[in-house]
C-alpha positions in Angstrom: 115.1 70.2 125.6 113.9 68.5 122.5 113.9 64.8 121.7 112.4 63.9 118.3 112.7 60.5 116.8 113.0 59.9 113.1 109.5 58.4 113.1 108.0 61.5 114.7 109.5 63.7 112.0 108.3 61.5 109.2 104.8 61.1 110.5 104.0 64.6 111.7 103.1 67.5 109.4 105.8 70.0 109.0 103.9 72.7 111.0 103.5 70.3 113.9 107.2 69.7 113.9 107.9 73.4 114.2 105.3 73.6 116.9 107.1 70.9 118.9 110.3 72.9 118.6 108.6 76.1 119.7 106.6 74.6 122.6 109.7 73.1 124.2 111.1 76.7 124.6 108.2 77.7 126.8 106.9 80.0 124.1 104.2 81.5 126.2 105.1 84.1 128.9 103.8 83.8 132.4 100.1 84.5 131.9 99.7 87.5 134.2 103.0 89.2 133.4 103.2 92.1 131.0 106.4 92.5 129.1 108.0 89.2 130.2 110.8 87.7 128.2 110.0 85.8 125.0 111.5 82.4 124.4 115.1 82.1 123.6 115.2 79.7 120.7 117.5 79.2 117.7 117.0 76.3 115.4 119.6 75.0 112.9 117.0 72.9 111.2 115.9 73.2 107.6 112.4 72.1 106.8 110.1 72.3 103.8 106.6 71.3 102.8 107.7 68.4 100.7 106.8 65.0 102.2 110.1 63.7 100.9 112.5 64.5 103.7 116.2 63.6 103.6 118.5 63.5 106.6 122.1 64.5 106.7 124.5 65.0 109.6 126.2 68.3 110.2 128.6 69.5 112.9 127.1 71.2 115.8 127.8 74.9 115.9 129.2 75.9 119.2 130.9 78.9 120.6 133.1 79.6 123.6 133.4 83.3 122.8 133.2 85.7 125.6 132.5 89.5 125.5 131.6 92.2 127.9 129.0 93.6 125.5 125.6 93.9 127.1 123.8 92.9 123.9 124.4 89.2 123.5 123.1 86.6 121.2 122.3 83.1 122.4 122.6 80.3 119.8 120.4 77.3 120.6 120.5 74.1 118.6 117.5 72.3 119.9 119.0 68.9 119.0 122.0 69.4 121.2 122.5 67.7 124.6 119.6 65.3 123.8 119.2 61.7 122.8 120.5 61.2 119.4 118.2 61.4 116.4 118.6 58.2 114.3 119.6 58.9 110.7 120.0 57.0 107.5 123.7 56.7 108.3 124.6 54.1 111.0 127.8 56.1 111.8 126.0 59.2 113.1 127.3 60.2 116.5 126.0 62.4 119.3 128.2 65.2 118.1 126.0 65.7 115.1 122.7 67.5 114.5 120.1 66.6 112.0 119.5 68.7 109.0 116.1 68.1 107.4 115.9 69.3 103.8 113.6 68.9 100.9 114.2 69.1 97.2 113.1 72.5 96.1 114.3 74.7 93.2 115.3 78.3 93.6 114.6 78.4 97.3 116.4 80.8 99.6 118.6 80.3 102.6 117.4 82.7 105.2 119.0 83.8 108.5 116.7 85.4 111.0 118.2 87.3 113.9 115.4 87.6 116.3 114.8 89.6 119.5 113.7 87.7 122.6 111.5 90.4 124.1 109.1 93.1 123.2 106.1 93.0 120.8 108.3 92.1 117.7 109.7 88.8 118.9 106.8 86.8 117.6 107.4 88.1 114.1 110.5 86.0 113.6 108.8 82.8 114.6 105.8 83.3 112.3 108.2 84.4 109.5 110.2 81.2 109.9 107.0 79.1 109.7 106.0 81.0 106.6 109.3 80.4 104.9 109.5 76.8 105.8 106.0 76.3 104.5 107.2 77.6 101.2 110.2 75.3 101.1 113.0 77.8 102.0 115.8 76.9 104.4 115.8 78.8 107.7 118.2 79.4 110.5 117.1 81.4 113.6 119.4 83.2 116.1 117.7 84.6 119.2 119.3 87.2 121.4 119.6 86.5 125.1 120.7 88.3 128.2 124.0 87.0 129.5 123.0 87.8 133.1 119.9 85.5 132.9 120.4 82.4 135.0 118.0 80.5 132.7 120.2 81.2 129.7 123.5 80.9 131.4 123.8 77.2 130.8 124.1 74.7 127.9 123.0 74.4 125.2 123.1 78.2 124.9 126.2 80.0 123.6 126.7 83.7 124.0 128.1 85.9 121.3 127.9 89.5 120.4 126.6 90.9 117.1 130.1 91.5 115.9 130.7 87.7 116.1 127.7 86.5 114.1 130.0 85.5 111.3 132.0 83.2 113.7 128.9 81.5 115.0 127.5 80.7 111.5 130.8 80.0 110.0 130.6 77.5 107.2 127.0 78.4 106.4 125.9 80.5 103.5 122.8 82.7 103.3 120.9 84.5 100.5 118.8 86.6 102.9 119.2 88.0 106.4 116.4 89.5 108.5 117.4 91.6 111.5 114.4 91.5 113.9 116.5 92.5 116.9 118.4 95.8 116.7 116.8 99.1 117.5 119.9 101.3 117.0 122.9 101.5 114.7 125.4 100.1 117.2 123.5 96.9 117.4 122.7 96.4 113.7 125.8 97.7 112.0 128.0 94.7 112.8 125.3 92.4 111.4 124.9 94.5 108.2 128.7 94.6 107.7 129.1 90.9 108.2 126.2 90.1 105.8 127.7 92.3 103.1 131.1 90.7 103.5 129.6 87.2 103.5 127.9 87.8 100.1 124.4 88.0 101.4 122.2 89.2 98.5 119.2 90.7 100.4 119.0 92.4 103.8 115.6 92.9 105.6 115.1 95.0 108.7 112.2 95.1 111.1 111.8 98.8 112.0 108.7 100.3 113.7 105.7 102.4 112.8 106.4 104.1 116.1 109.1 106.3 114.4 106.3 108.3 112.5 105.6 111.7 113.9 102.0 112.5 114.9 100.1 113.8 111.9 96.9 115.7 111.3 96.3 113.6 108.2 96.3 110.0 109.2 97.0 107.3 108.2 100.8 107.1 107.9 101.9 106.0 104.4 105.2 105.0 102.9 107.0 106.4 99.9 109.4 109.0 98.6 109.2 112.4 100.2 107.7 111.1 103.4 110.9 110.8 105.4 110.2 114.2 106.9 107.3 112.6 108.9 109.6 110.3 110.8 111.5 111.1 114.0 115.0 112.0 112.9 116.5 111.0 116.2 114.8 107.6 116.4 117.3 104.8 116.4 115.5 102.8 113.8 115.8 105.7 111.3 119.6 105.7 111.5 119.6 101.9 110.9 117.3 102.2 107.9 119.6 104.8 106.3 122.7 102.7 106.9 121.2 99.6 105.4 120.3 101.6 102.3 123.9 102.8 102.0 125.4 99.3 102.3 123.0 97.1 100.4 121.6 97.5 96.9 118.8 94.9 97.7 117.2 95.8 100.9 113.7 96.4 102.4 112.5 97.9 105.7 109.3 96.9 107.5 107.5 99.0 110.0 105.0 97.0 112.1 102.5 98.4 114.6 100.4 96.5 117.1 99.9 92.8 116.5 98.1 89.7 117.8 99.1 86.1 117.5 100.0 83.0 119.4 103.2 83.5 121.4 103.2 87.3 121.5 104.9 88.3 124.6 103.4 91.8 124.8 99.9 92.3 125.9 97.4 93.5 123.3 94.1 91.7 123.3 95.0 90.1 126.7 94.8 93.5 128.4 91.1 93.6 127.5 90.3 90.0 128.2 91.9 90.4 131.7 89.2 92.9 132.6 86.3 91.5 130.7 86.4 88.0 132.2 86.6 89.4 135.7 83.6 91.8 135.1 85.8 94.8 135.7 85.3 98.2 134.0 87.6 98.7 131.0 89.2 102.1 131.4 90.1 103.7 128.1 91.8 107.1 127.9 90.1 109.9 125.9 87.0 109.5 123.9 87.7 105.9 122.8 87.3 106.9 119.2 91.0 107.1 118.5 91.9 105.0 115.5 94.7 102.4 115.6 95.9 99.4 113.6 96.0 95.8 115.0 97.3 93.1 112.7 97.5 89.3 113.1 101.1 88.4 112.9 100.5 86.0 110.1 99.9 89.0 107.8 103.3 90.4 108.8 105.1 87.1 108.0 103.3 86.7 104.7 104.5 90.2 103.7 108.1 89.4 104.6 107.9 86.2 102.7 106.7 88.0 99.6 109.7 90.3 99.8 112.1 87.3 99.9 110.4 85.7 96.9 110.2 89.0 95.0 113.5 90.8 95.8 113.3 93.1 92.7 109.8 94.3 93.7 110.8 94.9 97.3 114.3 96.3 96.8 114.9 99.7 98.2 111.4 100.0 99.6 109.8 100.7 103.0 106.7 98.8 103.9 104.2 99.5 106.6 103.9 96.0 108.0 100.2 96.3 109.1 96.7 95.1 108.2 94.5 97.2 105.9 91.8 98.2 108.4 91.8 100.5 111.4 89.8 100.0 114.7 88.8 102.4 117.4 89.9 101.8 121.0 86.3 101.4 122.0 85.9 99.0 119.1 88.7 96.8 120.2 87.2 96.5 123.7 83.8 95.6 122.2 85.3 93.1 119.8 87.2 91.4 122.7 84.0 91.2 124.7 82.2 89.7 121.7 85.0 87.1 121.3 84.7 86.3 125.0 80.9 86.1 124.9 80.7 88.6 127.8 79.4 92.2 128.3 81.8 95.1 128.6 81.7 98.2 130.7 83.8 100.9 129.0 84.9 103.8 131.2 86.6 106.9 129.6 88.9 109.1 131.5 91.3 112.1 131.1 94.8 110.9 132.1 95.9 114.4 133.1 92.9 114.9 135.3 93.4 111.6 136.9 97.1 112.1 137.3 98.4 109.0 135.6 100.6 108.2 132.6 98.4 106.7 129.9 101.4 104.9 128.5 101.6 102.8 131.6 97.9 102.4 132.1 96.9 101.4 128.6 98.5 99.2 125.9 97.9 101.6 122.9 98.7 105.2 122.2 96.1 107.8 123.3 95.8 109.3 119.9 95.1 108.4 116.3 97.9 106.1 115.4 97.5 103.9 112.4 99.4 103.2 109.1 98.3 101.7 105.8 100.1 99.0 103.8 99.9 100.7 100.4 103.4 99.7 99.3 102.9 96.0 100.0 99.7 95.9 98.1 100.9 97.8 95.1 104.4 96.4 94.8 104.1 92.8 96.2 100.5 92.0 95.5 100.1 91.4 99.2 96.6 91.0 100.8 95.6 91.3 104.4 93.8 88.4 106.1 93.3 90.0 109.5 89.7 89.9 110.6 89.5 90.8 114.2 86.0 89.4 115.0 87.2 85.9 114.1 90.9 86.3 115.1 90.0 87.5 118.6 87.9 84.4 119.1 90.9 82.3 118.4 93.0 84.4 120.7 90.4 84.1 123.5 90.3 80.3 123.2 94.0 80.2 123.7 93.7 82.8 126.6 91.4 80.3 128.4 93.4 77.3 127.4 96.6 78.6 129.2 94.5 79.4 132.2 95.1 83.2 132.3 91.4 83.8 132.9 91.7 82.1 136.3 95.0 83.7 137.4 94.9 86.1 140.3 95.7 89.6 139.2 96.1 93.1 140.6 94.8 96.2 138.9 96.3 98.9 140.9 96.5 101.5 138.1 92.9 100.7 137.1 91.8 101.1 140.7 93.3 104.5 140.9 91.5 105.6 137.7 88.2 104.2 138.8 88.4 105.6 142.2 89.0 109.1 140.8 85.9 108.6 138.6 83.9 107.2 141.5 83.2 104.0 139.5 82.4 100.9 141.6 84.5 97.8 141.1 83.0 94.3 141.7 84.6 92.5 144.5 
């Protein structure tokens, strides 16, 4: 739980305040676990970059709603059930939260509905930081599993997507981002509520994974390219529905990403093997091209869409960096970042008898997209530079102690045994 004093808020930079909020939610997964749940965190705090912060009390949003729906949202007000934050008003009671606002003209009120698992969860948090840094007001709702013992206690409140309007009742939003749903049943209630609530712009995090394999990579966006997506993919149905309901909408299709707090292994998979002097098994030739972006690039693209709704309206954006990397290249860059040698071993998944999807974090094929629309329509520029970004990621990898954690590599051992490759003991 979070306990911030008024002095702490006034003396710490805005980004540090957000970091405090995030760190209290155990934002990092257990170091050796792949696919572990991301933090469940929902802040009803408005921040901006202005040094002139004002305080105002507002009723806590709570919910005693119950539903048998398996897809639940958990609303977390980080100031609830903690020591009171003192405010400029002597009459503030423990039943109030603190709203931190700054004077800013033409700023947007943004609601982020964020997933708590998978590789996309971190996008919502970086997006919130980016928006706050630009002076916008942000509210984050994070989904949670009702069966989770960790979440089945105060200050979390469960509610289904169809009840979003009840949970945020009394609040108004200009923009809603859904970074949670993967199918129409999950997203439709949010879209319908947003439309009825007068939300002006609806953004949706889709996936570059809906593209069909192509003989002419990279994947690009634009009219006439809908035939290259998988028609039966859940994200596709959501994209179509949003376009039917909203006149101002935008869809973003991310691929692989790196960044602090990511709860899906990317660079960590390589670091795990490199620091333990283990061979790095890569399926195929290792020359397959993919796209790996720093999540800050994704959040900056989303923010530009919020600040330029006319330019982003009705558009689909590949939410990726503008450079591809080979699978072997990723292994070498990770080794370079760690300052260690790397022993790459190639294998044929069929000959070995394993499922490459379970043994390797990336697709065993050319799979990369280009962000042409964002560059042309929004003036967006990529800042991802893997040689430097991976150094930052390795520093954090060591800081959290993952390099010292005991690990098992059973799938790797099966591959290496079939290739008769020795493994250091």
